[in-house]
N, C-alpha and C positions, 0 to 999 in steps of 0.2 A: 265715397270712395276711400278709400284707406290705401296708403301705398303700398300695401302687399297687394290687395284687390286689381292696382294700378298695373305693375307687375307682372300680374296675372294676365288679364290685357295684353300685355304688348305682347306678351309670349306669345298667346292663343295666335295674337295676327300674324308676329312670324310666321308657326306653322300651318297654318292656310294662308298664305300667300306661296311659301312651300312645294303646298298638297297641290295646289292649282297648275305651280311650274313642272313638277311631276306627269301629274295629268295629260297639258301639253303639250308635254313630248311624250308623256307615251300618245297621240293620238296622230302627234308627225308622223313616231318613228312604225308606229304598223297604222293597218286601214282596216281600223275598228269598222264593223255592220253599224248600217245609219241608224238603228236601235241602241248599237252599243254609246255611240259618239254622243248621240241625244242623253245620254243618261250622264255622261261624263261631265258633259254641256250644262244641264239643269244640276251637278253636285255642284259645278263650278260658281255657278251662278247663285248659289245659296251661298256656297262662300265669299265672294266678292259683298253679300249683300252684309253680310258678318263683320266680313273686316272692315266692313264702311259703318259699323255700329261703334265698333267695336274703337275703330280710330277716331272717334267723334268724341266716345264716349271718357279716351283714355286723353286725351286733350284738351279737353276743357279745362278751363281754368273758373278757380269759381271764388267771388269777394270773402274771408272769414274777416268775420271781426271777433274782438276781443278787447278785454279789459288789463288793465294794467293794473297792482297789488301798491294798494292807496283811493288807488281811484283813477280815473280817465279812460278812456278809449281808442282805440285805432285799428286799421281794417289793414290786409294783406291779401296780395291775389296769387293764387298757389292751385297744383293740383288736387294736391290733397292738405287736409288736417296737418297732418305731420311735416309735410313741408312749407304750410305758412307757419307753423307755430317755429320750425330752424329759421325762415327768414325774419322771423321778426323775431326770436331771442337774439340771432346775429346783429340785430338793430339796436337791442333797446338792452342788452345783458340779462339783467337779471330783476327786470321790473314785470316778465311781462307774468299776467294766472293765465299759466296754460289749461289748465282747466276751463275756463268760460270761451275760449274759442268754437267757434259755432259758423254754419252758413248765413251769410246775410241775405235778408228780405228784406222789403222795401218796410212794412211796418214796423221792423228792428232797428232797421237804416235808420225809416223818418224820427221814431222816439229818440233814438240817441242823438239827434242833429236837434231835437227841440231843445235840450238840454241846453243851447247854442243861445236859443230865443229869448 
């Protein structure tokens, strides 16, 4: 997930939460028919499901592996690749190969660790 995609997801969560609040206010303000109330409750339930999925996706942190210019590697935990790059550059200044960032997989990580044995 890119930083732009994450921001869109966070904005979508806020929009859906606002819509659910408006629907709740609508139900409490008016005495809708049973059918209408059922439809509105279904919409709110669908929104809640989408909200949960988006919150899980936008709050997850991933381990990003990266290489240093001239050799060596390290990792950073971040929400997005851009965030991981920013953290790494802040720590290691000009030593980070920005093109090498990738989400860690067990195979890749174990392969890198094997260089220590």
